[in-house]
PyMOL commands that place a pseudoatom at each C-alpha (Angstrom):
pseudoatom trace, name=CA, resn=MET, resi=1, chain=A, elem=C, hetatm=0, pos=[-19.435, -26.306, -17.269]
pseudoatom trace, name=CA, resn=GLU, resi=2, chain=A, elem=C, hetatm=0, pos=[-21.822, -26.693, -13.993]
pseudoatom trace, name=CA, resn=ALA, resi=3, chain=A, elem=C, hetatm=0, pos=[-21.963, -23.490, -11.597]
pseudoatom trace, name=CA, resn=THR, resi=4, chain=A, elem=C, hetatm=0, pos=[-20.428, -25.620, -8.741]
pseudoatom trace, name=CA, resn=SER, resi=5, chain=A, elem=C, hetatm=0, pos=[-17.800, -26.546, -10.884]
pseudoatom trace, name=CA, resn=LYS, resi=6, chain=A, elem=C, hetatm=0, pos=[-16.951, -23.151, -11.959]
pseudoatom trace, name=CA, resn=LYS, resi=7, chain=A, elem=C, hetatm=0, pos=[-17.242, -22.035, -8.621]
pseudoatom trace, name=CA, resn=GLN, resi=8, chain=A, elem=C, hetatm=0, pos=[-14.476, -24.600, -7.192]
pseudoatom trace, name=CA, resn=VAL, resi=9, chain=A, elem=C, hetatm=0, pos=[-12.581, -23.652, -10.324]
pseudoatom trace, name=CA, resn=LEU, resi=10, chain=A, elem=C, hetatm=0, pos=[-12.524, -19.883, -9.530]
pseudoatom trace, name=CA, resn=LEU, resi=11, chain=A, elem=C, hetatm=0, pos=[-11.749, -20.202, -5.784]
pseudoatom trace, name=CA, resn=THR, resi=12, chain=A, elem=C, hetatm=0, pos=[-9.291, -22.699, -6.596]
pseudoatom trace, name=CA, resn=ALA, resi=13, chain=A, elem=C, hetatm=0, pos=[-7.093, -20.000, -8.913]
pseudoatom trace, name=CA, resn=ILE, resi=14, chain=A, elem=C, hetatm=0, pos=[-7.942, -16.968, -5.973]
pseudoatom trace, name=CA, resn=TYR, resi=15, chain=A, elem=C, hetatm=0, pos=[-6.542, -19.254, -3.382]
pseudoatom trace, name=CA, resn=ALA, resi=16, chain=A, elem=C, hetatm=0, pos=[-3.763, -19.659, -5.607]
pseudoatom trace, name=CA, resn=ARG, resi=17, chain=A, elem=C, hetatm=0, pos=[-2.866, -15.794, -6.491]
pseudoatom trace, name=CA, resn=LEU, resi=18, chain=A, elem=C, hetatm=0, pos=[-4.014, -14.955, -2.660]
pseudoatom trace, name=CA, resn=GLU, resi=19, chain=A, elem=C, hetatm=0, pos=[-1.033, -17.665, -1.505]
pseudoatom trace, name=CA, resn=GLN, resi=20, chain=A, elem=C, hetatm=0, pos=[1.368, -15.142, -3.230]
pseudoatom trace, name=CA, resn=ALA, resi=21, chain=A, elem=C, hetatm=0, pos=[-0.272, -11.656, -2.368]
pseudoatom trace, name=CA, resn=TYR, resi=22, chain=A, elem=C, hetatm=0, pos=[1.046, -9.355, -0.225]
pseudoatom trace, name=CA, resn=GLU, resi=23, chain=A, elem=C, hetatm=0, pos=[-0.076, -9.079, 3.240]
pseudoatom trace, name=CA, resn=GLY, resi=24, chain=A, elem=C, hetatm=0, pos=[-1.978, -5.369, 2.301]
pseudoatom trace, name=CA, resn=THR, resi=25, chain=A, elem=C, hetatm=0, pos=[-3.199, -6.919, -0.792]
pseudoatom trace, name=CA, resn=LEU, resi=26, chain=A, elem=C, hetatm=0, pos=[-4.812, -9.958, 1.336]
pseudoatom trace, name=CA, resn=GLU, resi=27, chain=A, elem=C, hetatm=0, pos=[-6.332, -6.805, 3.611]
pseudoatom trace, name=CA, resn=GLU, resi=28, chain=A, elem=C, hetatm=0, pos=[-7.615, -4.769, 0.998]
pseudoatom trace, name=CA, resn=VAL, resi=29, chain=A, elem=C, hetatm=0, pos=[-9.345, -7.714, -0.971]
pseudoatom trace, name=CA, resn=LEU, resi=30, chain=A, elem=C, hetatm=0, pos=[-10.725, -8.197, 2.556]
pseudoatom trace, name=CA, resn=GLU, resi=31, chain=A, elem=C, hetatm=0, pos=[-12.235, -4.859, 2.807]
pseudoatom trace, name=CA, resn=LEU, resi=32, chain=A, elem=C, hetatm=0, pos=[-13.971, -5.246, -0.822]
pseudoatom trace, name=CA, resn=LEU, resi=33, chain=A, elem=C, hetatm=0, pos=[-15.559, -8.411, 0.422]
pseudoatom trace, name=CA, resn=ASN, resi=34, chain=A, elem=C, hetatm=0, pos=[-16.706, -6.735, 3.771]
pseudoatom trace, name=CA, resn=ALA, resi=35, chain=A, elem=C, hetatm=0, pos=[-18.029, -3.762, 1.584]
pseudoatom trace, name=CA, resn=SER, resi=36, chain=A, elem=C, hetatm=0, pos=[-19.649, -5.925, -0.713]
pseudoatom trace, name=CA, resn=GLU, resi=37, chain=A, elem=C, hetatm=0, pos=[-21.395, -7.795, 1.808]
pseudoatom trace, name=CA, resn=CYS, resi=38, chain=A, elem=C, hetatm=0, pos=[-22.550, -4.930, 3.239]
pseudoatom trace, name=CA, resn=GLU, resi=39, chain=A, elem=C, hetatm=0, pos=[-23.958, -2.963, 0.162]
pseudoatom trace, name=CA, resn=ASP, resi=40, chain=A, elem=C, hetatm=0, pos=[-26.205, -6.657, -0.029]
pseudoatom trace, name=CA, resn=GLU, resi=41, chain=A, elem=C, hetatm=0, pos=[-27.504, -6.202, 3.502]
pseudoatom trace, name=CA, resn=GLU, resi=42, chain=A, elem=C, hetatm=0, pos=[-28.295, -2.086, 2.636]
pseudoatom trace, name=CA, resn=ASP, resi=43, chain=A, elem=C, hetatm=0, pos=[-29.720, -2.954, -0.607]
pseudoatom trace, name=CA, resn=ILE, resi=44, chain=A, elem=C, hetatm=0, pos=[-32.270, -5.800, 0.905]
pseudoatom trace, name=CA, resn=ARG, resi=45, chain=A, elem=C, hetatm=0, pos=[-33.268, -3.536, 3.751]
pseudoatom trace, name=CA, resn=ASP, resi=46, chain=A, elem=C, hetatm=0, pos=[-34.092, -0.880, 1.146]
pseudoatom trace, name=CA, resn=ALA, resi=47, chain=A, elem=C, hetatm=0, pos=[-36.059, -3.185, -1.357]
pseudoatom trace, name=CA, resn=ILE, resi=48, chain=A, elem=C, hetatm=0, pos=[-37.863, -4.381, 1.816]
pseudoatom trace, name=CA, resn=ALA, resi=49, chain=A, elem=C, hetatm=0, pos=[-39.153, -1.011, 3.173]
pseudoatom trace, name=CA, resn=GLU, resi=50, chain=A, elem=C, hetatm=0, pos=[-39.923, -0.062, -0.322]
pseudoatom trace, name=CA, resn=LEU, resi=51, chain=A, elem=C, hetatm=0, pos=[-42.378, -3.083, -0.427]
pseudoatom trace, name=CA, resn=GLU, resi=52, chain=A, elem=C, hetatm=0, pos=[-43.805, -2.133, 2.836]
pseudoatom trace, name=CA, resn=ASP, resi=53, chain=A, elem=C, hetatm=0, pos=[-44.026, 1.507, 1.370]
pseudoatom trace, name=CA, resn=ALA, resi=54, chain=A, elem=C, hetatm=0, pos=[-45.911, -0.270, -1.472]
pseudoatom trace, name=CA, resn=LYS, resi=55, chain=A, elem=C, hetatm=0, pos=[-48.391, -2.135, 0.927]
pseudoatom trace, name=CA, resn=ILE, resi=56, chain=A, elem=C, hetatm=0, pos=[-49.302, 1.259, 2.687]
pseudoatom trace, name=CA, resn=ASN, resi=57, chain=A, elem=C, hetatm=0, pos=[-49.502, 3.733, 0.521]
pseudoatom trace, name=CA, resn=GLY, resi=58, chain=A, elem=C, hetatm=0, pos=[-49.529, 1.855, -3.028]
pseudoatom trace, name=CA, resn=THR, resi=59, chain=A, elem=C, hetatm=0, pos=[-48.106, 1.991, -6.382]
pseudoatom trace, name=CA, resn=LEU, resi=60, chain=A, elem=C, hetatm=0, pos=[-48.594, 3.855, -9.964]
pseudoatom trace, name=CA, resn=THR, resi=61, chain=A, elem=C, hetatm=0, pos=[-49.138, 2.564, -12.921]
pseudoatom trace, name=CA, resn=TRP, resi=62, chain=A, elem=C, hetatm=0, pos=[-46.846, 3.859, -15.212]
pseudoatom trace, name=CA, resn=GLU, resi=63, chain=A, elem=C, hetatm=0, pos=[-49.584, 5.844, -16.850]
pseudoatom trace, name=CA, resn=GLN, resi=64, chain=A, elem=C, hetatm=0, pos=[-49.625, 7.594, -13.648]
pseudoatom trace, name=CA, resn=TYR, resi=65, chain=A, elem=C, hetatm=0, pos=[-46.025, 8.173, -13.242]
pseudoatom trace, name=CA, resn=LYS, resi=66, chain=A, elem=C, hetatm=0, pos=[-45.039, 9.697, -16.707]
pseudoatom trace, name=CA, resn=GLN, resi=67, chain=A, elem=C, hetatm=0, pos=[-47.986, 11.857, -15.914]
pseudoatom trace, name=CA, resn=GLU, resi=68, chain=A, elem=C, hetatm=0, pos=[-46.261, 12.490, -12.622]
pseudoatom trace, name=CA, resn=LEU, resi=69, chain=A, elem=C, hetatm=0, pos=[-43.131, 13.355, -14.674]
pseudoatom trace, name=CA, resn=LYS, resi=70, chain=A, elem=C, hetatm=0, pos=[-44.746, 15.809, -16.523]
for i in range(1, 70): cmd.bond("trace and resi %d" % i, "trace and resi %d" % (i + 1))
show_as sticks, trace
zoom trace
């Protein structure tokens, strides 16, 4: 099944279930989706900060890292 086709099938199934859900359940679903989006944005900000740090301070080789752990 093609990715877009699979997504469409999933969205159709989800929509059908949401149509039958209680209002409180819909609010919880929305909160979960919003939380997931916020976590994604936070992960992206963290990754960018780590890349900037690596540009400024350089990186370690695997051997250097293992030595620091000792």
